[in-house]
C-alpha positions as CSV (number, residue, x, y, z in Angstrom):
1,X,-2.3,12.7,-20.9
2,X,-2.6,12.4,-17.1
3,X,-5.6,10.5,-15.8
4,X,-6.0,13.0,-13.0
5,X,-4.7,16.5,-13.1
6,X,-5.1,18.9,-10.1
7,X,-4.7,22.6,-10.5
8,X,-4.4,25.0,-7.6
9,X,-6.7,23.0,-5.3
10,X,-7.7,24.6,-2.1
11,X,-9.9,23.2,0.7
12,X,-10.9,25.2,3.7
13,X,-13.5,25.0,6.4
14,X,-14.3,28.5,7.4
15,X,-11.0,30.1,8.3
16,X,-9.2,26.7,8.6
17,X,-7.2,26.1,5.5
18,X,-6.6,22.3,5.0
19,X,-5.2,22.3,1.5
20,X,-3.6,25.3,-0.1
21,X,-2.7,25.7,-3.8
22,X,-2.1,22.0,-4.5
23,X,-1.1,21.1,-8.1
24,X,-0.1,17.7,-9.3
25,X,-0.6,15.2,-12.1
26,X,-1.4,11.5,-11.7
27,X,-0.4,9.3,-14.6
28,X,-2.4,6.3,-15.7
29,X,-1.3,3.1,-14.0
30,X,0.6,4.9,-11.2
31,X,0.6,3.5,-7.6
32,X,1.0,6.5,-5.3
33,X,1.3,6.3,-1.6
34,X,0.3,9.3,0.5
35,X,2.0,9.5,3.8
36,X,2.4,12.0,6.6
37,X,1.4,12.9,10.2
38,X,-2.3,12.8,11.3
39,X,-4.3,15.9,10.6
40,X,-2.4,17.2,7.6
41,X,-5.2,16.7,5.1
42,X,-4.4,13.3,3.5
43,X,-8.0,12.0,3.6
44,X,-9.3,15.5,2.7
45,X,-7.1,15.4,-0.4
46,X,-8.7,12.1,-1.6
47,X,-12.2,13.3,-0.9
48,X,-11.6,16.5,-2.7
49,X,-10.3,14.7,-5.8
50,X,-13.5,12.7,-6.3
51,X,-15.7,15.5,-5.0
52,X,-17.1,13.6,-2.0
53,X,-16.0,16.8,-0.3
54,X,-15.5,19.3,-3.2
55,X,-12.5,21.6,-3.2
56,X,-13.2,25.2,-2.2
57,X,-11.1,26.5,-5.1
58,X,-9.1,25.1,-8.0
59,X,-9.8,22.5,-10.7
60,X,-9.7,18.7,-11.0
61,X,-9.5,17.1,-14.5
62,X,-10.2,13.4,-15.1
63,X,-8.8,12.0,-18.3
64,X,-8.7,15.6,-19.7
65,X,-12.3,16.5,-18.7
66,X,-12.8,19.1,-16.0
67,X,-15.1,17.8,-13.2
68,X,-18.1,20.1,-12.8
69,X,-21.5,19.9,-11.1
70,X,-22.9,18.9,-14.5
71,X,-20.7,15.8,-15.1
72,X,-19.7,14.9,-11.5
73,X,-21.9,11.8,-11.3
74,X,-20.7,10.2,-14.5
75,X,-17.0,11.0,-13.9
76,X,-16.9,10.0,-10.3
77,X,-18.3,6.6,-11.1
78,X,-14.8,6.0,-12.6
79,X,-13.1,6.7,-9.3
80,X,-13.8,4.1,-6.7
81,X,-13.0,4.7,-3.0
82,X,-12.3,2.3,-0.1
83,X,-12.8,3.9,3.3
84,X,-11.3,3.3,6.7
85,X,-14.6,2.1,8.2
86,X,-15.6,-0.3,5.3
87,X,-18.9,1.5,4.6
88,X,-20.8,-1.8,3.8
89,X,-24.6,-1.8,3.7
90,X,-25.5,-3.6,6.9
91,X,-28.9,-4.8,5.7
92,X,-27.4,-6.6,2.6
93,X,-25.4,-9.7,2.5
94,X,-22.0,-9.8,0.8
95,X,-23.2,-10.6,-2.7
96,X,-25.9,-7.9,-2.3
97,X,-23.2,-5.3,-1.4
98,X,-21.3,-6.1,-4.6
99,X,-24.2,-6.2,-7.0
100,X,-26.4,-3.2,-5.9
101,X,-24.1,-0.6,-7.6
102,X,-23.6,-2.3,-10.9
103,X,-27.4,-3.0,-11.2
104,X,-28.7,0.4,-10.1
105,X,-25.9,2.7,-11.5
106,X,-24.4,0.8,-14.4
107,X,-27.6,-0.9,-15.7
108,X,-26.2,-4.4,-15.4
109,X,-28.5,-7.4,-15.2
110,X,-28.6,-9.2,-11.9
111,X,-27.1,-12.3,-13.6
112,X,-24.2,-10.3,-15.0
113,X,-23.6,-8.5,-11.7
114,X,-23.7,-11.7,-9.7
115,X,-21.3,-13.4,-12.1
116,X,-18.7,-10.6,-11.7
117,X,-19.3,-10.4,-8.0
118,X,-18.6,-14.1,-7.6
119,X,-15.3,-13.8,-9.5
120,X,-14.3,-10.8,-7.4
121,X,-15.0,-12.6,-4.2
122,X,-12.8,-15.4,-5.4
123,X,-10.0,-12.9,-6.1
124,X,-10.2,-11.5,-2.6
125,X,-10.4,-15.0,-1.0
126,X,-14.0,-14.7,0.2
127,X,-16.0,-17.0,-2.1
128,X,-17.4,-18.9,0.9
129,X,-18.7,-15.7,2.5
130,X,-21.0,-14.6,-0.4
131,X,-24.2,-15.1,1.7
132,X,-22.9,-13.8,4.9
133,X,-24.1,-10.5,6.4
134,X,-21.5,-7.9,7.3
135,X,-22.0,-8.5,11.0
136,X,-20.8,-12.0,10.5
137,X,-17.4,-10.9,9.1
138,X,-14.2,-10.0,10.7
139,X,-12.8,-6.5,10.1
140,X,-10.3,-7.8,7.6
141,X,-13.0,-9.6,5.7
142,X,-15.2,-6.6,5.7
143,X,-12.5,-4.5,4.1
144,X,-11.8,-7.1,1.5
145,X,-15.5,-7.1,0.6
146,X,-15.3,-3.3,0.4
147,X,-12.4,-3.6,-2.1
148,X,-14.4,-6.2,-4.1
149,X,-17.4,-3.9,-4.1
150,X,-15.3,-1.0,-5.4
151,X,-13.9,-3.3,-8.2
152,X,-17.4,-4.4,-9.1
153,X,-18.0,-0.9,-10.5
154,X,-15.0,-1.3,-12.9
155,X,-13.3,2.0,-11.9
156,X,-10.3,3.4,-13.7
157,X,-8.9,4.8,-10.4
158,X,-9.1,3.5,-6.8
159,X,-8.7,5.8,-3.8
160,X,-7.8,4.1,-0.6
161,X,-8.3,6.1,2.6
162,X,-6.1,4.4,5.3
163,X,-7.7,1.0,4.5
164,X,-6.0,-0.8,7.4
165,X,-6.3,1.8,10.2
166,X,-9.5,0.3,11.7
167,X,-8.1,-3.2,11.7
168,X,-6.5,-5.3,14.4
169,X,-2.8,-6.0,13.7
170,X,-3.6,-9.6,12.8
171,X,-5.9,-8.5,10.0
172,X,-3.7,-5.9,8.4
173,X,-1.6,-8.3,6.3
174,X,-4.7,-10.0,4.7
175,X,-6.0,-6.6,3.4
176,X,-2.5,-5.4,2.3
177,X,-2.0,-8.7,0.4
178,X,-5.1,-7.9,-1.7
179,X,-4.0,-4.3,-2.4
180,X,-0.6,-5.5,-3.4
181,X,-2.1,-7.9,-5.8
182,X,-4.2,-5.1,-7.3
183,X,-1.0,-3.1,-7.9
184,X,0.1,-5.7,-10.4
185,X,-3.0,-5.3,-12.6
186,X,-2.1,-1.8,-13.9
187,X,-5.0,0.0,-12.2
188,X,-4.3,3.5,-11.0
189,X,-4.2,3.7,-7.2
190,X,-3.8,6.5,-4.6
191,X,-3.3,5.0,-1.1
192,X,-3.3,7.0,2.1
193,X,-1.3,4.6,4.3
194,X,0.8,4.1,7.4
195,X,2.1,0.8,6.0
196,X,5.6,2.0,5.1
197,X,6.7,-1.4,3.6
198,X,3.9,-1.0,1.0
199,X,4.8,2.6,0.3
200,X,8.5,1.7,-0.1
201,X,8.2,-1.5,-2.1
202,X,5.0,-1.2,-4.2
203,X,4.6,2.5,-5.0
204,X,5.8,4.3,-8.1
205,X,5.7,7.7,-6.2
206,X,5.3,8.8,-2.6
207,X,3.6,12.0,-1.5
208,X,4.6,13.3,1.9
209,X,1.9,15.7,3.0
210,X,2.4,18.6,5.4
211,X,1.9,22.4,5.6
212,X,-1.3,22.3,3.6
213,X,-0.2,20.3,0.6
214,X,2.3,17.9,-1.0
215,X,5.4,18.9,1.0
216,X,7.7,16.6,-0.8
217,X,7.2,13.9,-3.5
218,X,9.5,11.5,-5.2
219,X,10.2,7.8,-5.9
220,X,10.2,5.6,-2.8
221,X,14.0,5.3,-2.8
222,X,14.4,9.1,-2.6
223,X,11.7,9.7,0.0
224,X,12.8,6.9,2.3
225,X,16.6,6.9,1.8
226,X,17.4,10.6,1.1
227,X,14.4,12.9,1.7
228,X,15.4,16.5,1.0
229,X,13.2,18.5,3.3
230,X,13.3,18.7,7.1
231,X,9.8,17.6,8.0
232,X,10.1,14.6,5.7
233,X,13.4,13.6,7.2
234,X,11.9,13.8,10.8
235,X,8.9,11.7,9.8
236,X,10.9,9.1,7.9
237,X,13.4,8.8,10.8
238,X,10.5,7.9,13.2
239,X,9.5,5.0,11.0
240,X,12.2,3.0,12.7
241,X,13.9,1.3,9.8
242,X,17.3,0.1,8.7
243,X,18.5,-0.1,5.1
244,X,21.7,-1.6,3.7
245,X,22.7,-1.6,0.1
246,X,24.9,-4.4,-1.3
247,X,26.8,-3.5,-4.4
248,X,28.7,-6.7,-5.0
249,X,29.2,-10.2,-3.7
250,X,32.3,-9.1,-1.8
251,X,30.4,-6.7,0.5
252,X,31.2,-6.3,4.2
253,X,28.7,-8.7,5.7
254,X,30.0,-8.0,9.2
255,X,29.1,-4.3,8.8
256,X,25.6,-5.2,7.5
257,X,24.9,-7.6,10.5
258,X,26.3,-5.0,12.9
259,X,23.8,-2.5,11.5
260,X,21.0,-4.9,12.2
261,X,22.2,-5.4,15.7
262,X,22.5,-1.7,16.2
263,X,19.0,-1.1,14.9
264,X,17.6,-3.6,17.3
265,X,19.6,-2.1,20.2
266,X,18.5,1.5,19.5
267,X,14.8,0.5,19.4
268,X,14.9,-1.9,22.4
269,X,13.9,-4.9,20.3
270,X,13.8,-8.1,22.4
271,X,16.9,-10.2,22.3
272,X,15.1,-13.2,20.8
273,X,13.5,-11.1,18.1
274,X,16.8,-9.4,17.4
275,X,18.5,-12.8,17.0
276,X,15.8,-13.9,14.6
277,X,16.3,-10.7,12.5
278,X,20.0,-11.2,12.4
279,X,19.6,-14.8,11.3
280,X,17.2,-13.9,8.6
281,X,19.5,-11.1,7.3
282,X,22.5,-13.6,7.3
283,X,20.7,-16.4,5.6
284,X,18.6,-14.4,3.1
285,X,21.3,-12.0,2.0
286,X,24.5,-14.0,2.4
287,X,23.4,-17.5,1.6
288,X,20.3,-17.2,-0.6
289,X,20.2,-14.0,-2.6
290,X,23.8,-12.8,-3.2
291,X,25.1,-16.1,-4.6
292,X,22.8,-15.4,-7.6
293,X,22.8,-11.5,-7.6
294,X,25.6,-9.0,-7.4
295,X,23.4,-6.3,-6.0
296,X,20.5,-6.3,-3.5
297,X,19.0,-4.2,-0.8
298,X,18.2,-5.2,2.8
299,X,15.4,-3.4,4.6
300,X,14.4,-4.0,8.3
301,X,11.5,-2.2,9.9
302,X,9.7,-2.2,13.2
303,X,6.2,-0.9,13.7
304,X,5.6,0.1,17.3
305,X,1.9,0.7,16.6
306,X,1.4,-2.9,15.3
307,X,4.1,-4.6,17.2
308,X,5.4,-6.2,14.0
309,X,8.9,-6.7,12.6
310,X,9.7,-7.2,8.9
311,X,12.9,-7.9,7.0
312,X,13.0,-7.8,3.2
313,X,15.6,-8.3,0.6
314,X,15.1,-6.7,-2.9
315,X,17.0,-7.6,-6.1
316,X,16.4,-6.6,-9.7
317,X,16.1,-8.8,-12.7
318,X,13.6,-11.3,-14.1
319,X,11.0,-12.8,-11.7
320,X,12.7,-15.2,-9.4
321,X,11.8,-16.4,-5.9
322,X,15.2,-17.3,-4.5
323,X,13.6,-19.2,-1.7
324,X,12.4,-21.7,-4.3
325,X,15.4,-21.5,-6.6
326,X,18.3,-21.5,-4.0
327,X,20.4,-24.7,-3.9
328,X,21.2,-24.0,-0.2
329,X,18.4,-26.1,1.3
330,X,19.7,-25.7,4.9
331,X,19.5,-21.9,4.7
332,X,16.1,-22.0,3.1
333,X,14.9,-24.4,5.9
334,X,16.2,-22.1,8.6
335,X,14.4,-19.1,7.1
336,X,11.1,-21.0,6.8
337,X,11.4,-22.1,10.4
338,X,12.2,-18.6,11.7
339,X,9.7,-16.4,9.9
340,X,6.0,-16.3,10.8
341,X,5.1,-15.4,7.2
342,X,7.1,-15.3,4.0
343,X,6.2,-13.8,0.7
344,X,7.8,-13.1,-2.7
345,X,6.6,-10.1,-4.8
346,X,7.7,-9.0,-8.3
347,X,6.8,-5.5,-9.4
348,X,8.4,-3.3,-12.1
349,X,11.4,-5.5,-12.6
350,X,12.2,-5.9,-8.8
351,X,11.9,-9.0,-6.7
352,X,11.3,-8.6,-3.0
353,X,11.5,-11.4,-0.4
354,X,9.8,-10.4,2.9
355,X,9.9,-12.2,6.2
356,X,7.5,-11.3,9.0
357,X,8.1,-12.0,12.7
């Protein structure tokens, strides 16, 4: 049984129809990224699901039970939400923000609530900020507190409404790191996001929204590599990315590197950065990953909004960080010296090495 089932959902404001006849099922444990242009109803879709802004028509079922005015409070406690603007209580310190809900709404004792809050702050890396007021925190820290506060209510589903859109570029990665770690726990998540690397590498499904609903949906590979509908194709093309699939160890490495060079040229990426991306592609793919794996995938992306460049290499199999396992110490050293940040992730049988510049 689907954890969330949406039937013929409509949301309108007067004559302005935002969502029209949306029907979709969300399975337990799914990580769904919701992407699309601004103003197409992505945030409205989330707020209609948990009845913060109830749909004008249609039905929403949670774990088989239809959400109604009679049961809305008890059911919606099971759907946590993380907002763009953090939504912290400014008059409470961090630990107070995390404990007020469990104490007042779940009937937890203060001792029990504080014990769980302390553990959650450790998970999001903010143990030392427990007594801080929100005004003393950076934007990234506030959003991590907001995520911990949501988790303190032990939800079955978390809805993320563009959780990094209000952050400076330097703070985006710290929040996305926490969300990526949550994806590994099995909790169901719907994430409205502009972070295409997350949507591509962490999601089970991607919803592209346009024309009043879910215009196209599919697995990340389908949506990002071969979208079927015109508007999806235009949107994905504007992401500014390059993907190259390696099918065996005898692949045409010159073609791959030429593709990286061409990508950098088309998007006017600075020569020094282009050289760094080329070096990372060469060392990670040719000298570190393919000696151990016949197949892998190279993905290069550039975010004009954030001014960031990423290069990732994905390969299937058991969990294995090839930066740690590779015998080519010179190549590993070159990669570590070149990248500003490196990370290894393992999700659903796929390893991903990502380098940020």
